C-alpha positions in Angstrom: -0.2 0.1 0.6 2.7 2.2 1.0 4.2 1.5 -2.2 1.8 2.7 -4.7 0.7 -0.8 -5.9 -2.4 -0.6 -4.2 -4.7 1.6 -5.4 -8.0 0.6 -3.9 -8.1 2.9 -0.6 -10.0 -1.1 0.9 -7.0 -2.8 -1.1 -5.4 -4.8 2.3 -9.3 -5.5 3.5 -9.8 -6.7 0.2 -6.9 -8.9 0.0 -7.6 -10.1 3.4 -11.2 -11.3 2.7 -10.3 -13.2 0.0 -7.9 -15.0 2.4 -10.3 -16.1 4.3 -13.1 -16.9 2.3 -11.0 -19.3 0.8 -8.9 -20.0 3.8 -5.5 -19.2 1.8 -3.1 -19.1 5.0 -3.9 -23.3 5.0 -0.7 -23.3 1.8 1.6 -21.8 4.0 1.0 -24.2 7.1 0.9 -26.5 5.0 4.4 -26.3 3.6 5.4 -26.0 6.6 3.8 -28.3 8.1 1.9 -26.6 10.7 -1.2 -28.5 9.7 -1.8 -32.2 8.0 -3.4 -31.7 4.7 -7.3 -33.3 4.7 -8.8 -35.7 2.1 -9.9 -33.0 -0.6 -7.1 -30.3 0.3 -4.9 -29.0 -2.4 -1.2 -30.6 -1.7 2.3 -29.3 -2.6 4.3 -31.0 -5.1 7.3 -28.7 -5.8 10.5 -28.3 -4.3 11.7 -25.9 -2.0 11.2 -24.6 1.8 15.6 -24.1 1.7 15.8 -21.5 4.7 18.4 -22.4 7.0 14.7 -22.8 9.7 12.8 -24.9 8.1 15.3 -26.9 5.7 13.7 -29.8 6.9 10.0 -29.2 7.1 8.8 -29.3 3.3 5.2 -30.3 4.5 4.4 -34.1 4.5 4.2 -35.2 0.9 7.5 -33.7 -0.4 9.0 -36.2 -2.3 12.3 -36.9 -0.6 14.6 -39.2 -3.0 15.3 -42.8 -1.9 19.5 -43.2 -1.7 21.7 -46.4 -0.9 24.1 -45.4 0.6 27.1 -46.9 3.0 27.0 -47.0 6.7 29.5 -45.5 8.3 31.9 -42.6 7.6 32.5 -42.3 3.3 33.5 -39.4 1.1 31.8 -37.1 -1.2 33.4 -34.3 -3.6 36.2 -35.3 -1.0 34.4 -34.6 2.4 33.6 -36.9 5.1 29.9 -37.3 5.2 28.1 -39.7 6.8 23.6 -40.8 5.7 21.7 -40.6 9.4 18.3 -41.4 9.3 14.9 -39.7 10.2 15.1 -39.6 14.2 19.2 -39.1 14.7 20.6 -36.5 17.3 22.9 -35.1 16.4 24.2 -33.8 19.7 25.1 -37.7 19.7 26.9 -37.8 16.2 28.8 -34.6 16.9 30.4 -36.2 19.8 30.6 -40.0 17.9 33.1 -38.0 15.5 34.5 -35.5 17.8 32.5 -32.5 16.2 31.0 -29.5 17.9 27.8 -29.3 17.6 27.7 -25.8 16.6 30.5 -26.4 13.5 28.4 -29.7 13.0 24.8 -27.1 12.0 27.6 -24.4 9.9 29.2 -27.1 7.4 26.0 -28.4 6.6 23.9 -25.4 6.7 21.6 -26.3 9.3 19.2 -24.5 12.1 20.1 -25.8 15.6 17.8 -29.2 15.8 17.5 -31.6 18.5 17.2 -34.6 16.0 17.0 -35.9 12.2 12.9 -35.3 10.9 14.2 -37.2 8.0 16.7 -39.3 6.0 19.7 -37.2 5.5 23.5 -36.5 4.2 25.2 -35.0 7.0 29.2 -34.1 6.2 31.8 -33.7 9.3 34.3 -31.7 7.2 33.3 -28.1 5.5 31.5 -28.8 1.9 33.6 -27.5 -0.9 33.2 -24.2 -2.8 32.9 -26.4 -6.3 31.3 -29.6 -6.4 32.9 -32.6 -8.3 30.4 -32.8 -11.4 29.8 -30.2 -13.4 26.2 -30.0 -13.8 22.9 -31.2 -11.6 19.3 -31.6 -13.4 16.9 -30.6 -11.1 14.4 -34.1 -9.9 11.5 -34.3 -8.5 10.5 -33.1 -4.5 15.2 -32.4 -4.3 15.6 -28.8 -3.0 18.2 -26.9 -3.5 19.2 -28.0 0.2 19.2 -30.9 -1.3 21.3 -30.7 -4.5 23.8 -28.7 -2.1 24.5 -32.3 0.4 23.5 -35.2 -2.1 26.8 -33.0 -4.7 29.0 -31.7 -1.1 28.5 -28.5 -2.6 28.4 -25.1 -0.1 25.1 -24.1 -0.1 25.5 -20.2 -0.7 27.9 -21.1 -3.7 25.3 -23.6 -4.9 22.7 -21.0 -5.2 25.9 -17.7 -6.5 26.4 -19.5 -9.7 22.4 -19.8 -10.7 21.6 -16.0 -9.3 19.4 -18.0 -7.0 17.9 -16.5 -4.0 17.7 -19.0 -1.2 13.6 -18.3 -1.6 13.8 -19.2 -5.1 12.7 -23.0 -6.4 14.1 -24.5 -9.3 11.6 -25.9 -11.8 11.8 -29.5 -12.4 14.7 -30.9 -15.3 16.1 -27.3 -15.5 19.9 -27.4 -15.0 22.3 -26.1 -11.9 25.8 -25.6 -12.9 28.2 -26.4 -10.1 32.1 -24.9 -10.8 31.4 -22.2 -12.5 29.3 -19.5 -12.8 26.0 -20.2 -15.6 24.8 -17.3 -18.0 21.3 -17.7 -16.7 19.1 -17.6 -14.3 17.2 -21.8 -14.2 13.5 -21.1 -15.2 11.5 -20.8 -11.3 9.1 -22.0 -10.1 6.0 -20.5 -9.4 3.2 -19.8 -6.3 0.9 -22.0 -9.3 3.1 -24.8 -10.5 4.3 -25.8 -6.5 0.4 -25.8 -5.4 -0.1 -27.7 -8.8 -3.0 -25.5 -9.1 -4.8 -24.9 -13.1 -5.4 -21.2 -13.8 -9.1 -20.0 -12.0 -11.1 -17.2 -13.0 -10.2 -13.7 -12.4 -12.2 -12.9 -8.8 -13.9 -10.3 -10.0 -15.7 -7.1 -7.6 -19.2 -7.2 -7.2 -19.8 -3.7 -8.6 -23.1 -2.1 -6.7 -25.6 -0.1 -10.3 -24.5 3.3 -9.6 -27.4 5.2 -7.6 -30.2 7.0 -11.0 -30.9 10.9 -8.8 -33.7 12.7 -9.9 -33.5 16.9 -9.9 -35.1 18.9 -7.3 -34.8 22.3 -7.5 -34.8 24.4 -4.4 -38.4 27.3 -3.9 -38.7 30.1 -2.8 -38.5 29.7 1.5 -38.4 25.4 0.5 -36.4 23.5 3.7 -34.8 20.6 3.5 -36.9 19.4 6.2 -40.0 20.3 3.6 -37.8 18.4 1.2 -36.8 15.1 2.8 -41.3 14.9 3.6 -41.9 15.5 0.5 -39.6 12.7 -0.6 -39.3 10.3 1.9 -36.6 10.6 2.4 -34.1 12.4 5.5 -32.9 15.6 5.6 -28.6 13.6 6.5 -29.4 11.9 3.1 -29.8 14.6 1.6 -27.1 16.3 2.9 -24.5 12.9 2.0 -25.8 12.7 -1.3 -25.3 16.6 -2.4 -21.7 17.0 0.0 -23.4 19.1 2.1 -22.8 20.7 5.3 -24.9 22.9 6.2 -29.5 22.6 5.3 -29.7 26.5 4.9 -30.7 26.1 0.5 -30.6 29.1 -1.8 -34.2 29.2 -4.0 -33.0 27.9 -7.2 -30.7 25.7 -6.0 -30.5 22.2 -7.4 -30.3 19.0 -4.9 -29.9 15.5 -6.3 -31.8 12.7 -4.4 -31.3 9.1 -4.4 -34.8 6.9 -6.1 -35.1 4.3 -4.2 
C-alpha cells in the first residue's frame, strides 16, 4: 500500500477477505508442516522451503529420494559425510565424530535442532566451494539444500553459481551449474506451479450499479426538512447525496435525490 501498488483504498481489506474466504493461509501451514492436509486439500508437490530454519519441514508430501549410501563415514566430493536416519540425535552424532555441535550445523547449512526429522546426509567437514560434477539436473522433490548436500557443495556457492536467492525454487528438469556461474538464471516455480493449480477465472469484484438521482430545484422559502418529507427521505441522506455540510438552501439550488 505504501509503495503505491494498491490504488483501491480498501485493497488490504479486500485481499485479507479473499485469503479468509478461500482459506489460502492453509497452503502456508501445510507447507511448513504445521497443518495436516485433509483429503480434498491441494497438496504441495514442488521443491523449495530451503530457509535454514525450515530445511526439513517441507510439507508432508514433498518427495524424498531413495538413496543407497554406505554405512559409516564415506566421501562425497572429497569430503567426509555420513547418512543418518530420522530421529538421529545431532548431539550424539557430533560427540561420536569429535565435532562441536555448532560446527556440525554450520557445515550442513542447518539451524540448531535436537534430532533429524528426515533421513539425510550430514557432512563432518566443511563442504567444497565447487562440485565434483559440472552440472546437476533438478529432480522432483529436490530442494536447493538437498542438491547442495548430494553434491557436497556449499549452499551459498550453489545459489551464487545459478544467480538464485534462497527463496527461489528451480523447476524440475532445470540444469544447475556446480563449478562456475551460469549465463542465466534457471526457470523458476511460480506459486501456481508450487500448489499444482490450474489457472482459475479471475475473481471479479461485485460492483453496485451507480445510483440514479432525481434533480430537485429549491423553491423560495423551501426548507431541507420540507424537501425530505416530499421525497420520503431523511435530511441526512439529502446532505450526503449532495456533499452538503449545512441545511441552509438557496432559491434555485439543485439537489440530487436518490431514487429508492
